[in-house]
C-alpha positions as CSV (number, residue, x, y, z in Angstrom):
1,M,-61.2,36.7,-116.2
2,T,-62.5,33.1,-115.8
3,A,-65.5,33.6,-113.5
4,Y,-67.7,31.9,-116.1
5,L,-65.7,28.7,-115.5
6,N,-66.8,28.7,-111.8
7,R,-63.5,27.2,-110.7
8,Q,-63.3,29.1,-107.4
9,T,-66.1,26.9,-106.0
10,S,-64.5,23.6,-106.9
11,G,-61.9,23.4,-104.1
12,F,-59.3,22.3,-106.6
13,S,-55.7,23.6,-106.3
14,E,-54.2,25.8,-109.0
15,A,-51.8,23.0,-109.7
16,L,-54.6,20.6,-110.3
17,W,-56.4,23.0,-112.6
18,S,-53.2,23.6,-114.6
19,R,-52.8,19.8,-115.0
20,I,-56.4,19.5,-116.1
21,D,-56.0,22.3,-118.7
22,A,-52.8,20.8,-120.0
23,T,-54.4,17.3,-120.3
24,A,-57.3,18.7,-122.2
25,V,-55.2,20.8,-124.6
26,E,-52.9,17.9,-125.3
27,A,-55.8,15.5,-126.0
28,A,-57.4,17.9,-128.4
29,R,-54.2,18.8,-130.2
30,D,-53.9,15.2,-131.5
31,I,-57.2,15.5,-133.2
32,L,-57.3,19.0,-134.6
33,T,-56.2,19.5,-138.2
34,A,-58.2,22.6,-139.5
35,R,-56.1,24.8,-137.1
36,R,-53.0,23.6,-138.9
37,I,-54.4,24.6,-142.3
38,L,-56.0,27.9,-141.4
39,D,-54.9,31.0,-139.4
40,V,-56.3,31.3,-135.9
41,D,-57.4,34.7,-134.6
42,G,-58.1,35.1,-130.9
43,P,-59.1,34.2,-128.3
44,Y,-61.4,37.2,-127.8
45,G,-63.2,35.8,-124.8
46,P,-66.5,34.1,-124.2
47,G,-68.4,37.3,-124.9
48,L,-67.8,36.9,-128.6
49,T,-71.2,35.5,-129.5
50,S,-71.4,36.9,-133.1
51,I,-69.3,38.6,-135.7
52,E,-70.6,41.2,-138.2
53,V,-69.8,40.5,-141.8
54,G,-70.1,42.4,-145.1
55,D,-71.0,46.0,-145.5
56,E,-73.9,47.8,-143.7
57,N,-77.0,48.3,-145.7
58,V,-78.5,51.7,-145.6
59,T,-82.2,51.9,-146.5
60,Q,-83.6,55.4,-147.1
61,P,-87.4,55.6,-147.1
62,G,-89.2,57.6,-149.7
63,D,-90.9,59.7,-147.0
64,A,-88.4,62.3,-145.9
65,S,-90.1,62.5,-142.5
66,K,-88.9,58.9,-141.7
67,A,-85.4,58.0,-140.5
68,A,-83.1,55.8,-142.6
69,T,-82.3,52.4,-141.4
70,V,-78.7,51.0,-141.1
71,A,-78.4,47.3,-140.7
72,G,-75.6,44.8,-141.0
73,R,-75.4,41.0,-141.1
74,A,-73.8,38.8,-138.4
75,I,-72.9,35.2,-138.1
76,A,-73.1,33.3,-134.8
77,V,-70.0,32.1,-132.9
78,P,-71.1,28.6,-131.6
79,M,-70.0,27.3,-128.2
80,L,-69.0,23.7,-128.1
81,R,-69.5,22.0,-124.7
82,Q,-69.0,18.5,-123.3
83,P,-69.8,17.6,-119.7
84,F,-67.9,14.9,-117.7
85,D,-67.4,13.6,-114.2
86,L,-64.5,13.1,-111.8
87,S,-64.8,11.0,-108.7
88,I,-64.9,13.0,-105.5
89,R,-63.1,10.3,-103.6
90,R,-60.3,10.0,-106.1
91,V,-59.8,13.8,-106.4
92,E,-59.7,14.0,-102.6
93,G,-57.2,11.1,-102.5
94,H,-55.0,13.0,-104.9
95,L,-55.2,16.3,-103.2
96,G,-54.9,15.0,-99.6
97,K,-52.7,12.0,-100.0
98,E,-51.0,12.6,-103.4
99,L,-52.5,9.4,-104.8
100,P,-52.5,9.1,-108.6
101,L,-55.4,10.7,-110.4
102,D,-56.8,9.3,-113.6
103,L,-57.7,12.2,-116.0
104,R,-59.0,10.1,-118.8
105,P,-62.5,11.7,-118.4
106,V,-60.8,15.0,-119.2
107,E,-59.2,13.6,-122.3
108,D,-62.4,12.1,-123.5
109,A,-64.3,15.4,-123.1
110,A,-61.6,17.4,-124.8
111,E,-61.5,14.9,-127.7
112,A,-65.3,15.2,-128.1
113,V,-65.0,19.0,-128.3
114,A,-62.1,18.7,-130.8
115,R,-64.1,16.3,-133.0
116,R,-67.0,18.7,-133.0
117,E,-64.7,21.6,-133.9
118,E,-63.4,19.6,-136.9
119,E,-66.9,18.9,-138.0
120,L,-67.8,22.6,-137.6
121,I,-64.9,23.9,-139.6
122,Y,-65.1,21.3,-142.4
123,Y,-68.9,21.0,-142.8
124,G,-70.4,24.0,-141.0
125,L,-73.6,24.0,-139.0
126,E,-76.6,23.9,-141.3
127,E,-79.2,24.9,-138.7
128,T,-77.4,28.2,-138.1
129,G,-76.5,28.9,-141.7
130,L,-72.7,28.4,-141.1
131,E,-70.7,27.0,-144.0
132,G,-67.6,24.8,-143.8
133,L,-64.6,24.2,-146.1
134,M,-66.4,21.2,-147.7
135,T,-69.8,22.9,-148.1
136,A,-69.1,26.6,-148.8
137,E,-71.1,28.0,-151.7
138,G,-68.9,29.2,-154.5
139,R,-66.1,26.8,-153.8
140,N,-64.3,24.9,-156.6
141,H,-65.1,21.2,-156.6
142,M,-64.4,18.1,-158.7
143,E,-64.8,14.3,-158.4
144,C,-62.1,12.1,-156.9
145,S,-60.9,9.3,-159.2
146,D,-59.9,5.8,-158.2
147,W,-56.7,6.2,-156.1
148,D,-56.0,2.5,-156.3
149,Q,-54.3,3.6,-159.5
150,V,-51.1,5.0,-158.1
151,E,-50.8,8.1,-160.4
152,N,-54.4,9.2,-159.9
153,A,-53.9,10.8,-156.4
154,V,-51.3,13.2,-157.6
155,N,-53.2,13.9,-160.8
156,D,-56.4,14.8,-158.9
157,V,-54.6,17.1,-156.5
158,L,-52.7,18.7,-159.3
159,Q,-55.9,19.4,-161.1
160,A,-57.4,21.0,-157.9
161,V,-54.3,23.1,-157.4
162,T,-54.5,24.3,-161.1
163,R,-58.1,25.4,-160.5
164,L,-57.1,27.4,-157.5
165,D,-54.2,28.9,-159.4
166,H,-56.5,29.9,-162.2
167,S,-58.8,31.6,-159.6
168,G,-55.8,33.7,-158.5
169,F,-54.7,31.8,-155.5
170,R,-51.0,30.8,-155.6
171,G,-50.6,28.9,-152.3
172,P,-48.9,27.6,-150.3
173,Y,-51.7,25.0,-150.5
174,A,-52.7,22.6,-147.8
175,L,-54.4,19.3,-148.4
176,A,-56.7,17.5,-146.0
177,L,-57.9,13.9,-146.8
178,S,-60.2,11.3,-145.5
179,P,-58.3,8.5,-143.6
180,V,-58.8,6.0,-146.4
181,R,-57.3,8.4,-149.0
182,Y,-54.6,9.6,-146.7
183,N,-53.5,6.0,-145.9
184,A,-53.5,5.2,-149.6
185,L,-50.6,7.7,-150.2
186,F,-48.1,5.5,-148.4
187,R,-47.2,3.6,-151.5
188,R,-44.1,3.9,-153.7
189,Y,-44.2,4.7,-157.4
190,E,-43.2,1.7,-159.5
191,G,-39.4,1.6,-159.9
192,S,-38.9,4.5,-157.4
193,D,-38.3,5.0,-153.7
194,M,-40.6,8.0,-153.6
195,L,-43.9,7.7,-151.7
196,Q,-47.0,9.4,-153.1
197,V,-47.3,11.4,-149.9
198,D,-43.8,12.8,-150.3
199,H,-44.7,13.9,-153.8
200,L,-47.9,15.6,-152.6
201,R,-46.0,17.4,-149.8
202,R,-43.9,19.1,-152.4
203,L,-47.0,20.2,-154.2
204,C,-48.9,21.2,-151.0
205,E,-46.3,23.0,-148.9
206,G,-48.9,24.0,-146.4
207,G,-49.1,20.4,-145.3
208,V,-50.9,17.1,-145.9
209,F,-53.3,16.0,-143.1
210,K,-55.6,13.1,-142.3
211,A,-58.9,14.7,-141.4
212,P,-62.5,13.5,-140.5
213,I,-63.9,14.2,-144.0
214,E,-65.1,12.3,-147.1
215,G,-62.8,12.8,-150.1
216,A,-60.3,15.6,-149.9
217,V,-60.0,19.4,-149.9
218,V,-57.2,21.7,-151.2
219,V,-57.0,25.1,-149.4
220,D,-55.2,28.3,-150.1
221,P,-54.6,30.2,-146.8
222,R,-56.5,33.3,-148.1
223,V,-59.8,31.4,-147.8
224,G,-60.3,32.9,-144.3
225,D,-59.5,32.1,-140.7
226,I,-60.8,30.6,-137.5
227,K,-62.1,33.2,-135.1
228,V,-61.8,32.0,-131.5
229,G,-63.9,33.4,-128.7
230,Q,-63.0,31.2,-125.8
231,D,-60.3,28.7,-126.4
232,L,-60.5,25.2,-125.0
233,R,-60.9,25.4,-121.2
234,V,-62.4,23.2,-118.4
235,G,-64.9,24.6,-116.0
236,Y,-66.7,23.4,-112.8
237,G,-70.4,22.9,-112.5
238,S,-71.3,21.2,-109.2
239,N,-71.1,17.9,-107.3
240,D,-73.6,15.3,-106.4
241,G,-71.7,13.8,-103.4
242,I,-70.2,11.2,-105.7
243,H,-68.8,13.1,-108.7
244,F,-67.6,16.5,-109.4
245,K,-69.5,17.7,-112.5
246,L,-67.2,19.5,-114.9
247,F,-67.3,20.5,-118.6
248,A,-64.9,21.2,-121.4
249,S,-65.9,24.1,-123.7
250,E,-64.8,26.5,-126.4
251,S,-66.3,28.9,-128.9
252,L,-65.2,29.6,-132.4
253,V,-66.3,30.0,-136.0
254,L,-64.9,29.7,-139.5
255,M,-64.7,33.1,-141.2
256,L,-64.9,32.5,-145.0
257,D,-63.4,35.4,-146.9
258,S,-62.9,33.7,-150.3
259,P,-64.7,30.4,-150.9
260,T,-63.0,30.2,-154.3
261,A,-59.8,29.6,-152.4
262,V,-61.1,26.0,-151.7
263,C,-61.3,23.1,-154.1
264,T,-63.1,20.0,-152.8
265,L,-62.4,16.5,-154.2
266,E,-65.6,14.7,-153.7
267,E,-66.4,11.0,-153.5
């Protein structure tokens, strides 16, 4: 059911909507890294606005004439949304005369949502109390050393993996790094043809990824998963006689089961 996307009032053909969806997904896929590290559960639909966590707490009043209270705790499932415009004249030219249609606005909106998703999964959303991989209370953490020294990158990651191993998490580990630290891995060891990144891929079999973070993070898959309400879709709002008003949106949240399955390497 996609009534909430309001597509039926747009006048667009199903073929055009399929092309718009495919364009959005492809643009977002190039940016998303957290979904490659963590399991993804869903989509459950746009009605997933919160998820109950932990056990229910039963409070029994001292007065037997009063009923007990049973209450749980829930976390919000944020919706991410980015509006954009498509020219009415160009869409009509495409639908009526099969002229080329530039879908870069779709790509830009999808990329904006994807960047926000990455920020949400790695850093959380402080104003709603949501934690991310880089900010979770109870995570392991250590300082990054100077990776200009070739051996330090592997030594740092090995130390992080050892901490997770001692916490009972045996991998396979995944590693996400800031662009600067990721790019620094494409150097060979002195007297060897092996790149640092190849060495780390053997250590972190879950993958090594360039991510929009500071420092790095090593993750065991038992840390939790990403719960998806509505996966990335494009909807229709209105038109002003010049532009069709559309939006790209999705809803999801990081469910942290074991923060100790994370070790951040901080700047």
